[in-house]
N, CA, C and O atoms as a GROMACS GRO file, in nm:
protein
  248
    1MET      N    1  -0.567   1.310  -3.219
    1MET     CA    2  -0.535   1.468  -3.189
    1MET      C    3  -0.616   1.486  -3.047
    1MET      O    4  -0.577   1.573  -2.968
    2LYS      N    5  -0.700   1.426  -3.023
    2LYS     CA    6  -0.774   1.417  -2.864
    2LYS      C    7  -0.680   1.346  -2.782
    2LYS      O    8  -0.664   1.391  -2.669
    3LYS      N    9  -0.597   1.220  -2.824
    3LYS     CA   10  -0.506   1.171  -2.735
    3LYS      C   11  -0.382   1.246  -2.710
    3LYS      O   12  -0.324   1.244  -2.602
    4LEU      N   13  -0.342   1.310  -2.810
    4LEU     CA   14  -0.208   1.418  -2.804
    4LEU      C   15  -0.241   1.520  -2.675
    4LEU      O   16  -0.165   1.523  -2.577
    5ALA      N   17  -0.355   1.598  -2.684
    5ALA     CA   18  -0.436   1.668  -2.618
    5ALA      C   19  -0.427   1.622  -2.475
    5ALA      O   20  -0.365   1.690  -2.393
    6LEU      N   21  -0.479   1.521  -2.445
    6LEU     CA   22  -0.503   1.474  -2.311
    6LEU      C   23  -0.360   1.434  -2.237
    6LEU      O   24  -0.329   1.444  -2.118
    7ALA      N   25  -0.299   1.396  -2.329
    7ALA     CA   26  -0.134   1.348  -2.329
    7ALA      C   27  -0.047   1.505  -2.214
    7ALA      O   28   0.015   1.508  -2.107
    8ALA      N   29  -0.090   1.604  -2.309
    8ALA     CA   30  -0.042   1.698  -2.301
    8ALA      C   31  -0.066   1.758  -2.137
    8ALA      O   32   0.023   1.790  -2.058
    9ILE      N   33  -0.191   1.761  -2.119
    9ILE     CA   34  -0.290   1.801  -2.043
    9ILE      C   35  -0.226   1.740  -1.867
    9ILE      O   36  -0.211   1.797  -1.759
   10ALA      N   37  -0.204   1.593  -1.917
   10ALA     CA   38  -0.184   1.541  -1.779
   10ALA      C   39  -0.032   1.533  -1.786
   10ALA      O   40   0.012   1.486  -1.682
   11ALA      N   41   0.077   1.568  -1.889
   11ALA     CA   42   0.174   1.603  -1.838
   11ALA      C   43   0.196   1.779  -1.740
   11ALA      O   44   0.274   1.803  -1.648
   12ILE      N   45   0.107   1.860  -1.797
   12ILE     CA   46   0.164   1.968  -1.757
   12ILE      C   47   0.100   1.968  -1.614
   12ILE      O   48   0.133   2.053  -1.532
   13ALA      N   49  -0.003   1.860  -1.584
   13ALA     CA   50  -0.046   1.855  -1.437
   13ALA      C   51   0.007   1.796  -1.334
   13ALA      O   52  -0.013   1.802  -1.212
   14ALA      N   53   0.107   1.711  -1.432
   14ALA     CA   54   0.191   1.622  -1.345
   14ALA      C   55   0.332   1.706  -1.305
   14ALA      O   56   0.409   1.669  -1.217
   15ALA      N   57   0.347   1.813  -1.380
   15ALA     CA   58   0.478   1.861  -1.371
   15ALA      C   59   0.423   1.994  -1.257
   15ALA      O   60   0.501   2.027  -1.167
   16THR      N   61   0.311   2.051  -1.266
   16THR     CA   62   0.243   2.191  -1.211
   16THR      C   63   0.303   2.168  -1.027
   16THR      O   64   0.366   2.262  -0.978
   17PRO      N   65   0.289   2.106  -0.983
   17PRO     CA   66   0.332   2.099  -0.819
   17PRO      C   67   0.475   2.118  -0.815
   17PRO      O   68   0.514   2.195  -0.727
   18ALA      N   69   0.557   2.070  -0.886
   18ALA     CA   70   0.698   2.056  -0.891
   18ALA      C   71   0.732   2.231  -0.913
   18ALA      O   72   0.809   2.291  -0.838
   19LEU      N   73   0.658   2.298  -1.030
   19LEU     CA   74   0.712   2.405  -1.066
   19LEU      C   75   0.621   2.510  -0.974
   19LEU      O   76   0.635   2.629  -1.002
   20ALA      N   77   0.553   2.484  -0.895
   20ALA     CA   78   0.455   2.581  -0.784
   20ALA      C   79   0.587   2.646  -0.691
   20ALA      O   80   0.619   2.765  -0.683
   21CYS      N   81   0.653   2.527  -0.625
   21CYS     CA   82   0.726   2.550  -0.514
   21CYS      C   83   0.860   2.673  -0.544
   21CYS      O   84   0.963   2.643  -0.605
   22THR      N   85   0.834   2.803  -0.489
   22THR     CA   86   0.922   2.883  -0.509
   22THR      C   87   0.965   2.945  -0.384
   22THR      O   88   0.893   2.945  -0.284
   23GLY      N   89   1.109   3.010  -0.390
   23GLY     CA   90   1.151   3.069  -0.269
   23GLY      C   91   1.182   3.006  -0.128
   23GLY      O   92   1.265   2.914  -0.129
   24LEU      N   93   1.138   3.036  -0.029
   24LEU     CA   94   1.153   2.987   0.103
   24LEU      C   95   1.046   2.898   0.119
   24LEU      O   96   1.068   2.796   0.185
   25GLN      N   97   0.946   2.913   0.077
   25GLN     CA   98   0.868   2.780   0.112
   25GLN      C   99   0.874   2.621   0.100
   25GLN      O  100   0.832   2.529   0.171
   26CYS      N  101   0.965   2.631  -0.058
   26CYS     CA  102   1.027   2.497  -0.071
   26CYS      C  103   1.066   2.415   0.050
   26CYS      O  104   1.104   2.478   0.148
   27PRO      N  105   1.062   2.301   0.055
   27PRO     CA  106   1.133   2.208   0.140
   27PRO      C  107   1.272   2.172   0.104
   27PRO      O  108   1.313   2.168  -0.012
   28GLN      N  109   1.341   2.148   0.206
   28GLN     CA  110   1.507   2.137   0.178
   28GLN      C  111   1.517   1.971   0.103
   28GLN      O  112   1.466   1.870   0.153
   29PRO      N  113   1.577   1.974   0.006
   29PRO     CA  114   1.605   1.822  -0.034
   29PRO      C  115   1.674   1.729   0.067
   29PRO      O  116   1.757   1.757   0.154
   30THR      N  117   1.609   1.592   0.027
   30THR     CA  118   1.675   1.515   0.167
   30THR      C  119   1.732   1.406   0.068
   30THR      O  120   1.687   1.367  -0.039
   31ALA      N  121   1.860   1.365   0.147
   31ALA     CA  122   1.924   1.219   0.080
   31ALA      C  123   1.865   1.117   0.076
   31ALA      O  124   1.806   1.076   0.176
   32VAL      N  125   1.864   1.051  -0.038
   32VAL     CA  126   1.795   0.944  -0.060
   32VAL      C  127   1.903   0.801  -0.085
   32VAL      O  128   1.988   0.816  -0.172
   33PRO      N  129   1.901   0.687  -0.023
   33PRO     CA  130   2.006   0.602  -0.057
   33PRO      C  131   2.040   0.556  -0.201
   33PRO      O  132   1.934   0.505  -0.239
   34GLU      N  133   2.118   0.547  -0.288
   34GLU     CA  134   2.119   0.501  -0.396
   34GLU      C  135   2.149   0.345  -0.408
   34GLU      O  136   2.204   0.272  -0.325
   35ILE      N  137   2.092   0.310  -0.547
   35ILE     CA  138   2.090   0.129  -0.530
   35ILE      C  139   2.172   0.136  -0.681
   35ILE      O  140   2.145   0.211  -0.774
   36SER      N  141   2.302   0.014  -0.671
   36SER     CA  142   2.366   0.011  -0.781
   36SER      C  143   2.286  -0.076  -0.879
   36SER      O  144   2.174  -0.100  -0.835
   37ALA      N  145   2.314  -0.133  -1.005
   37ALA     CA  146   2.274  -0.200  -1.103
   37ALA      C  147   2.286  -0.338  -1.036
   37ALA      O  148   2.203  -0.428  -1.034
   38MET      N  149   2.421  -0.333  -0.978
   38MET     CA  150   2.426  -0.499  -0.920
   38MET      C  151   2.341  -0.540  -0.826
   38MET      O  152   2.290  -0.652  -0.820
   39HIS      N  153   2.323  -0.449  -0.750
   39HIS     CA  154   2.198  -0.500  -0.613
   39HIS      C  155   2.077  -0.504  -0.684
   39HIS      O  156   1.999  -0.600  -0.686
   40GLY      N  157   2.058  -0.361  -0.761
   40GLY     CA  158   1.887  -0.421  -0.847
   40GLY      C  159   1.882  -0.559  -0.921
   40GLY      O  160   1.782  -0.630  -0.920
   41VAL      N  161   1.997  -0.589  -0.985
   41VAL     CA  162   1.972  -0.708  -1.062
   41VAL      C  163   1.989  -0.836  -0.943
   41VAL      O  164   1.911  -0.931  -0.934
   42ALA      N  165   2.082  -0.817  -0.876
   42ALA     CA  166   2.032  -0.918  -0.744
   42ALA      C  167   1.888  -0.936  -0.684
   42ALA      O  168   1.818  -1.037  -0.690
   43ALA      N  169   1.867  -0.852  -0.642
   43ALA     CA  170   1.694  -0.814  -0.592
   43ALA      C  171   1.616  -0.874  -0.666
   43ALA      O  172   1.526  -0.943  -0.618
   44LEU      N  173   1.637  -0.856  -0.813
   44LEU     CA  174   1.554  -0.923  -0.936
   44LEU      C  175   1.526  -1.076  -0.948
   44LEU      O  176   1.425  -1.145  -0.964
   45ALA      N  177   1.689  -1.104  -0.932
   45ALA     CA  178   1.706  -1.238  -0.924
   45ALA      C  179   1.677  -1.331  -0.819
   45ALA      O  180   1.652  -1.449  -0.845
   46ALA      N  181   1.678  -1.274  -0.675
   46ALA     CA  182   1.614  -1.304  -0.572
   46ALA      C  183   1.466  -1.332  -0.532
   46ALA      O  184   1.423  -1.410  -0.446
   47LEU      N  185   1.394  -1.242  -0.622
   47LEU     CA  186   1.207  -1.231  -0.647
   47LEU      C  187   1.215  -1.334  -0.741
   47LEU      O  188   1.137  -1.425  -0.715
   48ALA      N  189   1.272  -1.347  -0.825
   48ALA     CA  190   1.279  -1.469  -0.962
   48ALA      C  191   1.289  -1.608  -0.912
   48ALA      O  192   1.237  -1.704  -0.969
   49ALA      N  193   1.360  -1.616  -0.804
   49ALA     CA  194   1.398  -1.750  -0.735
   49ALA      C  195   1.301  -1.795  -0.678
   49ALA      O  196   1.268  -1.912  -0.698
   50VAL      N  197   1.228  -1.713  -0.592
   50VAL     CA  198   1.118  -1.707  -0.511
   50VAL      C  199   1.020  -1.760  -0.586
   50VAL      O  200   0.994  -1.880  -0.573
   51VAL      N  201   0.966  -1.700  -0.656
   51VAL     CA  202   0.834  -1.723  -0.786
   51VAL      C  203   0.885  -1.842  -0.816
   51VAL      O  204   0.822  -1.934  -0.764
   52LEU      N  205   0.985  -1.878  -0.889
   52LEU     CA  206   1.003  -2.011  -0.943
   52LEU      C  207   0.997  -2.120  -0.852
   52LEU      O  208   0.961  -2.231  -0.890
   53LEU      N  209   1.022  -2.103  -0.760
   53LEU     CA  210   1.040  -2.208  -0.643
   53LEU      C  211   0.885  -2.258  -0.623
   53LEU      O  212   0.849  -2.375  -0.637
   54VAL      N  213   0.797  -2.148  -0.587
   54VAL     CA  214   0.677  -2.176  -0.552
   54VAL      C  215   0.593  -2.224  -0.662
   54VAL      O  216   0.508  -2.312  -0.642
   55TRP      N  217   0.620  -2.153  -0.814
   55TRP     CA  218   0.534  -2.231  -0.919
   55TRP      C  219   0.604  -2.373  -0.953
   55TRP      O  220   0.538  -2.442  -1.031
   56GLU      N  221   0.724  -2.428  -0.910
   56GLU     CA  222   0.756  -2.547  -0.928
   56GLU      C  223   0.664  -2.671  -0.794
   56GLU      O  224   0.597  -2.774  -0.790
   57ARG      N  225   0.725  -2.568  -0.705
   57ARG     CA  226   0.586  -2.694  -0.605
   57ARG      C  227   0.484  -2.696  -0.637
   57ARG      O  228   0.425  -2.804  -0.640
   58ARG      N  229   0.415  -2.562  -0.679
   58ARG     CA  230   0.243  -2.600  -0.684
   58ARG      C  231   0.216  -2.722  -0.824
   58ARG      O  232   0.123  -2.801  -0.838
   59ARG      N  233   0.362  -2.691  -0.934
   59ARG     CA  234   0.323  -2.792  -1.034
   59ARG      C  235   0.352  -2.910  -1.011
   59ARG      O  236   0.286  -2.988  -1.079
   60ARG      N  237   0.463  -2.980  -0.907
   60ARG     CA  238   0.477  -3.095  -0.859
   60ARG      C  239   0.325  -3.123  -0.784
   60ARG      O  240   0.270  -3.231  -0.804
   61ALA      N  241   0.287  -3.061  -0.732
   61ALA     CA  242   0.158  -3.095  -0.618
   61ALA      C  243   0.043  -3.115  -0.666
   61ALA      O  244  -0.050  -3.153  -0.595
   62VAL      N  245   0.031  -3.091  -0.804
   62VAL     CA  246  -0.087  -3.135  -0.860
   62VAL      C  247  -0.053  -3.285  -0.941
   62VAL      O  248  -0.144  -3.345  -1.000
   0.00000   0.00000   0.00000
């Protein structure tokens, strides 16, 4: 029960700044670039390839 109460308090604390902005005081939303699933998977594959290459070089050096 204590963990549930702490989780609820954390959720409320995280959501409060988003709900506090009302009226003309709020900044205008900005456009952010979107990333497609294909580009995300390609980025992860490139990172995995670099990690595997470094791991293999270190394994062979020993």
